[in-house]
RORO-361028 format. One record per residue (C-alpha): residue in one letter; y, x, z. Coordinates in steps of 0.2 Angstrom, whole numbers, padded with zeros to 4 digits, always signed. Example, Ala and Ser with C-alpha at 12.3 -4.5 7.8 and 13.67 -1.06 7.14 Angstrom:
A-0022+0062+0039
S-0005+0068+0036
***
This chain:
M+0058+0052+0283
R+0067+0051+0266
I+0061+0063+0253
G+0070+0066+0236
L+0057+0071+0223
L+0063+0081+0209
I+0053+0080+0192
E+0056+0087+0175
G+0046+0079+0160
G+0032+0071+0171
Y+0031+0057+0184
P+0036+0043+0184
Y+0034+0043+0165
A+0018+0053+0163
A+0000+0047+0167
A-0008+0064+0164
E-0013+0077+0177
A+0004+0084+0178
G+0011+0068+0184
L-0004+0062+0194
W-0002+0074+0208
C+0015+0067+0211
D+0009+0050+0211
R-0005+0054+0223
L+0007+0063+0235
V+0019+0048+0235
R+0005+0035+0238
G-0003+0046+0251
L+0012+0046+0262
P+0017+0027+0263
Q+0025+0030+0280
H+0040+0040+0271
E+0052+0034+0259
F+0053+0043+0242
E+0068+0044+0230
L+0063+0050+0212
Y+0075+0060+0202
A+0068+0063+0185
L+0074+0074+0170
S+0066+0067+0154
R+0062+0078+0140
S+0061+0066+0125
A+0065+0048+0119
E+0047+0045+0116
Q+0043+0049+0134
E+0056+0036+0140
E+0050+0023+0128
R+0032+0024+0135
G+0039+0017+0151
R+0035+0022+0169
V+0019+0021+0179
P+0019+0007+0192
L+0027+0013+0208
P+0023+0009+0226
R+0036-0001+0237
H+0041+0014+0247
V+0049+0022+0232
T+0067+0016+0235
R+0076+0024+0221
V+0073+0030+0204
R+0087+0040+0195
T+0084+0048+0178
A+0094+0059+0166
P+0089+0065+0148
L+0088+0083+0144
W+0086+0079+0125
A+0101+0068+0121
P+0119+0073+0120
A+0128+0072+0137
D+0146+0072+0132
D+0156+0063+0146
G+0172+0063+0135
R+0181+0074+0147
T+0191+0090+0143
H+0198+0102+0155
A+0217+0105+0159
R+0224+0123+0159
R+0219+0126+0177
E+0201+0120+0175
R+0199+0130+0159
R+0204+0146+0169
H+0191+0140+0183
F+0178+0138+0169
A+0182+0154+0161
D+0180+0164+0177
G+0164+0156+0182
F+0156+0157+0165
R+0160+0175+0164
E+0151+0179+0180
L+0136+0169+0174
V+0136+0178+0158
R+0138+0195+0167
G+0123+0190+0178
I+0113+0185+0162
C+0117+0200+0152
G+0117+0214+0165
G+0101+0223+0161
G+0085+0218+0154
A+0076+0202+0159
A+0064+0211+0170
T+0076+0223+0178
A+0088+0211+0187
G+0097+0221+0200
P+0106+0213+0215
E+0123+0214+0207
S+0117+0204+0192
A+0109+0191+0204
E+0125+0190+0214
A+0135+0187+0198
F+0123+0174+0192
A+0124+0165+0208
A+0143+0166+0209
G+0145+0159+0191
L+0132+0146+0193
Y+0140+0138+0209
G+0157+0140+0202
L+0152+0130+0187
A+0144+0117+0198
D+0159+0115+0209
L+0170+0113+0193
A+0157+0100+0186
R+0157+0090+0202
A+0175+0089+0203
H+0181+0087+0185
G+0166+0085+0173
G+0169+0091+0156
M+0154+0104+0155
Y+0147+0098+0139
A+0163+0102+0129
A+0167+0118+0139
L+0150+0126+0136
R+0152+0123+0118
S+0169+0129+0117
E+0176+0145+0109
T+0180+0152+0126
A+0161+0151+0130
V+0156+0159+0114
R+0169+0173+0116
A+0163+0176+0134
L+0145+0177+0128
E+0150+0190+0115
A+0159+0200+0127
G+0144+0200+0139
C+0132+0205+0126
R+0143+0220+0121
A+0147+0225+0139
P+0140+0242+0146
G+0122+0240+0153
A+0117+0225+0142
G+0100+0225+0136
R+0096+0232+0119
A+0090+0215+0112
V+0105+0206+0119
R+0117+0219+0111
A+0110+0214+0094
A+0116+0196+0096
R+0126+0189+0082
V+0137+0173+0081
P+0123+0162+0076
D+0113+0168+0090
L+0127+0165+0102
L+0129+0148+0096
E+0111+0144+0098
F+0110+0151+0115
A+0126+0141+0120
D+0117+0125+0114
G+0102+0129+0124
L+0112+0134+0140
E+0121+0118+0140
R+0104+0108+0141
L+0098+0120+0154
L+0114+0118+0165
R+0115+0099+0162
P+0110+0095+0180
L+0126+0103+0186
S+0135+0088+0179
L+0124+0074+0187
D+0131+0062+0200
W+0116+0064+0211
Y+0123+0075+0225
G+0133+0062+0235
D+0128+0048+0247
P+0118+0038+0241
G+0109+0052+0232
L+0102+0069+0236
G+0115+0071+0249
A+0107+0058+0260
V+0089+0063+0259
D+0080+0073+0273
V+0071+0085+0261
C+0072+0089+0243
H+0055+0092+0235
A+0055+0100+0218
A+0039+0097+0209
A+0042+0112+0198
G+0053+0128+0197
G+0066+0131+0184
V+0078+0117+0179
A+0068+0104+0189
A+0073+0113+0205
L+0091+0116+0200
P+0097+0099+0207
G+0088+0103+0224
L+0097+0120+0224
L+0114+0111+0222
A+0110+0098+0235
K+0106+0112+0247
R+0123+0121+0243
F+0133+0105+0243
C+0125+0095+0257
G+0114+0107+0266
V+0098+0098+0262
P+0082+0108+0265
L+0073+0113+0248
L+0054+0113+0245
V+0048+0120+0228
T+0031+0117+0222
E+0024+0127+0207
Y+0007+0124+0201
G+0012+0132+0185
V+0025+0145+0187
Q+0040+0140+0176
L+0045+0158+0172
R+0028+0162+0166
A+0027+0146+0156
H+0043+0151+0147
Y+0036+0168+0143
L+0021+0160+0135
D+0031+0148+0125
Q+0042+0161+0117
G+0030+0164+0103
S+0028+0146+0099
D+0039+0133+0090
G+0050+0124+0102
P+0067+0116+0104
S+0082+0126+0109
G+0082+0130+0128
T+0063+0134+0128
G+0063+0150+0118
G+0050+0144+0106
G+0053+0149+0088
A+0070+0157+0092
R+0077+0174+0086
P+0074+0190+0097
A+0092+0190+0104
V+0091+0172+0109
R+0074+0174+0117
A+0081+0189+0127
L+0096+0179+0133
L+0085+0164+0138
A+0072+0175+0146
A+0086+0183+0156
F+0093+0166+0161
H+0076+0160+0168
V+0073+0176+0177
R+0090+0175+0186
L+0087+0156+0190
A+0070+0159+0196
G+0076+0173+0208
E+0090+0162+0214
I+0078+0147+0218
Y+0065+0158+0226
A+0079+0166+0237
R+0087+0150+0243
A+0072+0138+0245
D+0067+0134+0263
L+0049+0134+0258
L+0039+0138+0242
T+0022+0131+0240
P+0013+0139+0225
G-0004+0131+0219
N-0014+0147+0220
A-0012+0166+0224
H-0009+0170+0206
A+0007+0159+0206
R+0011+0166+0223
R+0011+0184+0216
W+0023+0179+0202
Q+0035+0171+0215
E+0035+0186+0227
R+0037+0198+0212
C+0053+0188+0208
G+0060+0190+0225
A+0052+0176+0236
P+0052+0180+0254
R+0033+0181+0259
E+0037+0172+0276
R+0043+0157+0266
V+0028+0155+0254
R+0013+0144+0258
T-0001+0141+0246
V-0006+0123+0244
Y-0020+0119+0232
P-0019+0104+0220
G-0028+0089+0225
M-0041+0079+0215
E-0049+0063+0218
A-0066+0068+0223
D-0073+0050+0222
R-0071+0050+0203
F-0085+0064+0202
A-0095+0059+0217
A-0109+0050+0207
V-0112+0066+0196
G-0110+0078+0211
E-0122+0070+0222
D-0136+0069+0209
P-0140+0088+0206
G-0154+0082+0193
C-0142+0074+0181
G-0138+0083+0165
D-0148+0092+0151
P-0153+0109+0158
D-0152+0116+0140
T-0134+0110+0137
L-0119+0120+0140
V-0102+0110+0142
W-0084+0115+0139
V-0070+0103+0144
G-0051+0105+0141
R-0037+0106+0128
V-0042+0114+0112
E-0029+0127+0109
P-0029+0146+0106
A-0026+0150+0124
K-0044+0143+0128
D-0052+0155+0115
L-0065+0144+0108
I-0068+0156+0094
A-0075+0169+0107
L-0085+0155+0115
L-0093+0150+0098
H-0098+0168+0094
A-0105+0169+0112
F-0115+0154+0108
A-0122+0162+0093
E-0129+0176+0104
I-0136+0163+0116
R-0145+0153+0102
R-0154+0169+0096
A-0162+0171+0114
A-0163+0152+0118
P-0165+0142+0102
R-0166+0125+0111
T-0148+0127+0119
R-0134+0115+0114
L-0115+0117+0116
R-0105+0101+0118
I-0086+0103+0118
F-0076+0089+0125
A-0058+0089+0121
T-0045+0081+0132
A-0031+0085+0119
A-0031+0097+0104
A-0020+0107+0093
P-0025+0100+0076
G-0025+0116+0066
Y-0035+0126+0079
L-0047+0112+0081
A-0050+0113+0062
D-0053+0131+0063
C-0066+0129+0077
R-0075+0116+0067
S-0076+0127+0052
L-0082+0142+0062
A-0096+0131+0070
A-0101+0125+0053
Q-0103+0143+0047
L-0111+0150+0062
F-0123+0135+0064
P-0129+0126+0048
D-0136+0109+0052
E-0154+0110+0058
A-0168+0098+0055
A-0186+0097+0063
D-0194+0093+0046
A-0190+0088+0028
R-0187+0070+0033
T-0176+0072+0048
V-0157+0072+0047
G-0150+0089+0051
E-0139+0091+0066
N-0127+0105+0072
P-0131+0112+0089
V-0112+0112+0092
A-0104+0095+0095
F-0085+0092+0096
E-0082+0076+0106
E-0067+0068+0115
V-0066+0063+0133
G-0063+0045+0133
G-0074+0043+0118
P-0091+0033+0117
E-0101+0048+0123
A-0090+0052+0137
P-0079+0038+0143
S-0073+0049+0158
A-0072+0067+0163
A-0086+0065+0175
D-0097+0059+0160
A-0093+0074+0151
Y-0098+0086+0165
A-0114+0076+0167
A-0119+0080+0149
G-0126+0097+0155
R-0129+0108+0171
I-0118+0123+0166
V-0099+0122+0162
L-0090+0136+0153
L-0072+0142+0153
S-0068+0155+0140
S-0049+0156+0142
V-0038+0171+0139
I-0023+0163+0148
E-0025+0151+0163
G-0015+0146+0178
F-0025+0135+0190
P-0040+0130+0180
L-0041+0111+0184
T-0056+0108+0173
L-0066+0122+0183
A-0062+0113+0199
E-0067+0096+0192
A-0084+0104+0187
M-0086+0111+0204
L-0084+0093+0211
C-0097+0088+0200
G-0109+0101+0207
R-0110+0111+0191
A-0114+0129+0189
T-0100+0138+0180
V-0097+0153+0169
S-0079+0158+0167
T-0068+0172+0161
D-0058+0182+0174
V-0040+0176+0171
G-0027+0167+0181
A-0033+0159+0197
V-0051+0158+0191
C-0059+0170+0204
E-0049+0162+0218
V-0055+0145+0213
I-0073+0148+0212
G-0074+0160+0227
G-0091+0167+0222
T-0099+0150+0218
G-0100+0154+0199
L-0102+0169+0187
V-0086+0178+0180
V-0085+0189+0165
P-0071+0198+0156
P-0060+0188+0144
R-0063+0191+0125
N-0080+0197+0128
P-0093+0186+0119
R-0108+0197+0123
A-0104+0196+0142
L-0101+0177+0141
A-0118+0175+0132
D-0127+0186+0145
A-0121+0176+0160
C-0125+0159+0152
L-0143+0166+0148
A-0145+0171+0166
L-0142+0154+0172
L-0152+0145+0158
G-0167+0156+0163
D-0165+0152+0182
T-0162+0134+0185
E-0164+0135+0204
R-0150+0148+0205
A-0139+0137+0194
Q-0142+0122+0206
R-0138+0133+0221
L-0122+0139+0213
G-0118+0121+0209
A-0121+0115+0227
A-0110+0129+0234
A-0096+0125+0221
R-0096+0107+0226
A-0095+0111+0245
R-0080+0123+0241
A-0071+0110+0230
L-0073+0097+0243
E-0066+0108+0256
L-0051+0115+0246
F-0046+0104+0231
T-0046+0086+0237
V-0031+0074+0238
E-0032+0072+0256
Q-0030+0091+0260
N-0016+0091+0247
V-0006+0077+0255
E-0009+0083+0273
A-0002+0100+0268
F+0014+0092+0261
R+0015+0081+0276
E+0015+0096+0288
S+0028+0105+0276
Y+0040+0090+0277
L+0039+0089+0296
R+0042+0108+0297
L+0057+0107+0287
L+0064+0092+0296
A+0061+0101+0312
K+0072+0115+0306
G+0086+0103+0302
S+0099+0104+0288
S+0110+0119+0286
R+0127+0116+0294
G+0141+0115+0283
E+0156+0126+0285
G+0168+0119+0298
E+0155+0107+0305
V+0154+0105+0324
P+0137+0111+0331
F+0128+0097+0339
G+0141+0085+0332
L+0126+0073+0327
P+0114+0066+0341
A+0096+0072+0340
E+0090+0055+0334
A+0101+0056+0318
R+0087+0068+0312
L+0072+0057+0316
P+0063+0050+0301
G+0065+0032+0296
H+0080+0021+0297
W+0089+0014+0313
T+0091-0005+0312
T+0102-0017+0323
P+0091-0024+0337
T+0088-0043+0335
W+0095-0046+0353
I+0112-0041+0347
A+0122-0056+0341
A+0135-0053+0327
G+0153-0058+0331
P+0168-0059+0320
D+0172-0041+0324
G+0155-0034+0322
P+0140-0034+0334
V+0142-0041+0352
E+0131-0036+0366
P+0125-0051+0376
A+0131-0053+0394
G+0123-0043+0407
V+0119-0028+0395
E+0129-0012+0398
G+0129+0003+0388
A+0116-0004+0375
A+0113+0009+0361
V+0113+0003+0343
***
């Protein structure tokens, strides 16, 4: 089988967890051929180079979303009319009602405009100039002033429209790519988008142009990520740092795009029930949704997980990216309560990455809450809270970080699928977590869960496990058994193998005017047909040897 894997900003460039699952998937299915179609987010990402690829990756196509994409083409009068009609429909779909109140008319207008622009871009190009033209800005202005437009959209001014047009051009850049022929996505058996949003847009077009089945995997829902990014600083097209009218327009675009992707995809594979609820709320048909949990390499944590006695019983461990969403401020206040009841307890915070300003705030708070302590007048004082790095001398790997204690904490106020929690479970650690995202689904009763932003509840749960080591060990053993059953690379790869076969068995959508059963059944079999060695090549092509009749090539 030939699979077109669609990625945005990750594999084959990234070596982090976001890209590792794609690498594990590709390496876990060596019997299939993979073609990679990657949208890169920055020049720095491309300069870092690619990760080594296995031999059954037969093609790698890349396109930058960060650089100007002017193809130098301009439209003639007929094409300009075509663009104006399609763009007006797209804008009507974006501006028709608020981002959260998209009706069927807005969705139909958005789809009609999107595919109309895609047809134009495929035939004539020129989208870079057209989307930045006066025609586009006037159409945006008319859409924002039209009856039924949202209040935030109606407040848009010319600078807002220009900023949105710039972001929209980047978001619609996949329409102008030359990926949809043969060779290309038109020749693959299945398109697999490793994320929703812009990453799935090439698959949506390949399905429309060539009838290729589309599978969309979302371990983090792109629409949710866009909403979370709106309050942060970010480039055009993300919504971060933009003015209210621009944020409203971008939010409406992402809502409509998500709805179109969920409606057209042949199969959706969210990484957890939390992501699944987002998809179904945005219109995903329930019968086409199948939860596939992320897969992690259990061998990396086997040594720690099979040794229940390792780790300091008086040490609490936190692992992850140090950022406001992880709410380490509440964790430090909870630890202050723990220290009053259990003075020997220590907290070790292992950072996989950090927002520098927030890390400095956490260090400052820890210094205020816990002055350096010393056993006597001759001993150097030591703070009970330690800030360390995964990959540093104290914790060369994540497994070493989890092995530092027997209880692992998660204090987040925002979370999707908590990967660090699943890793802690593979290490056989008891866990205390806040009830956010997919936390309850992941631990499944093998750890303690408390409300977010509640330091007192977090402290009480930690003290309950610190005072009952046998209970902590039982929970850790149950957590490891659950993780080995649900969150391994093997189960993840097997789930996608079955999904590919299911889509292949359904076959491609037949194009308009195509004759039913015009292709033989073997044309849909995975792999490639090759000329048998017993066929000799003559001057006019293959020649069957004497005595062979009706030989099939």
